[in-house]
N, C-alpha and C positions, 0 to 999 in steps of 0.2 A: 334136859337143860337147853338144848337148841330150840325145842318147841316153845319153851318159856320165853324165848327172845323173839318170837314171832315167825319162826321158820319151821313149820310143822315137818317132822321127820320121825319115822319109826326106827327101831333098832336095825332092821335090815337095810334101810336107807343109809344110816350112818356108817354101817360096816362097808357098804359099797363105796361110799365117798372116801372113807379112810383108805380103802384099797387103791383108789385113784391117786392118792398122795404118797404111796410107798415107792418113791423114786429118789434118785440123788438130788433132783431139783425141786421136789415138793415133799412136804411132810406135815404131819400133825403132831404137835408136842402137847403132852398131857401133864397137868399139875394134879397131883393126888397126895393125900395124907391118910395114912393108916387104911389104905385100900379104898378110900372114898374119893370120887372124882370131884375136884374143885374147879377145874376149868381146862380149856384147851385153846391152842392157837394153830391155825392152818396157814402155812406159808408156801410161796412158790418163788424160787430163784430164777430170774429171767435174764438172758443175755440182752444187752442193748445193742441195737444195730448202728446207731449214730456215733457210738463210742465203743472202745474196746474194754468194756467192763460189764458189770451186772447190776441188777437192782433186785431187791427183795420186795415182794408184794404180799402183804398180809391180807388174806382172804376172809378170815374169820377169827374173832377173839371172843370167847364166851367164858364168863366166870359165874359160877353158881351164886344165886342171890344171897345165900347164907354165908358165902366166903368173901364177899366184896368188902372193900376197905381194909383188907389184911395183907395187901401186897402181892396177891396172886397174879393180877393183871400185869403189874410192873415186872414181876419175875418172868412171866411168859414173853413180854415185850423185850426184856433184856436178853433172853435166849434167842429170840429172832434176830436181834441186832448182832449178837455174837456170831451167829451163823453167817449173817451178811458180811461181817468183817472178815471172817475166815475165808469166805468165798471171793473176797475182793470186790464186794458190791459198793457202788458209789452212793446209792440211796436206798432207803427203805420207805415204802409208801403204803398207804391204806386209804380206805374210804370210810368216813364216819358220817352217819346220817344225822340230820339236824334234829331228829326226834329222839336222839340219845345224847343229851347235853352232858351227862356225867362221863360218858365215854370220850367225848370231845375234850372235856376238861383234863382227863387223864392223859390223852395224847399230847395236848399242849403243854402240860406240866413236865412231860418227858422230852420236850424240845421240838415237837412236830409243828411245822408251820402251816397253820390253817388258811393262810392267804394264798397258798399255791393251789389254785383250783383251775384245772383245764380239762376237766373230766366231762366227756360227752358220752351218751349211750343211746343205742337204738335197739329196740326189741326185735328179735328175729323170729 
């Protein structure tokens, strides 16, 4: 499923990555039905230095192509938001590539502000 989204990864890669998210501040939440994987979301709860609160960073959201338009992505996003509220997070943020307009439409329909862009990156 992750490979289908343009991020090649084998089963051992995914298991290792899931292991890195098995903490109080990071987790992978899975959506499944009758044992079939429908999608997942990976989040990290991060303390903010400039304020005495937290933010939730969504690092990955993937929904199987056959399960899209059924509310799976919305349910995973709602769970991430619930975790953020429970942790006292002030914000939840994510990165949405311009090459995935359907994902951007989902996020905007859920109230995410696409005009807040101050994201810079440097490859190391």
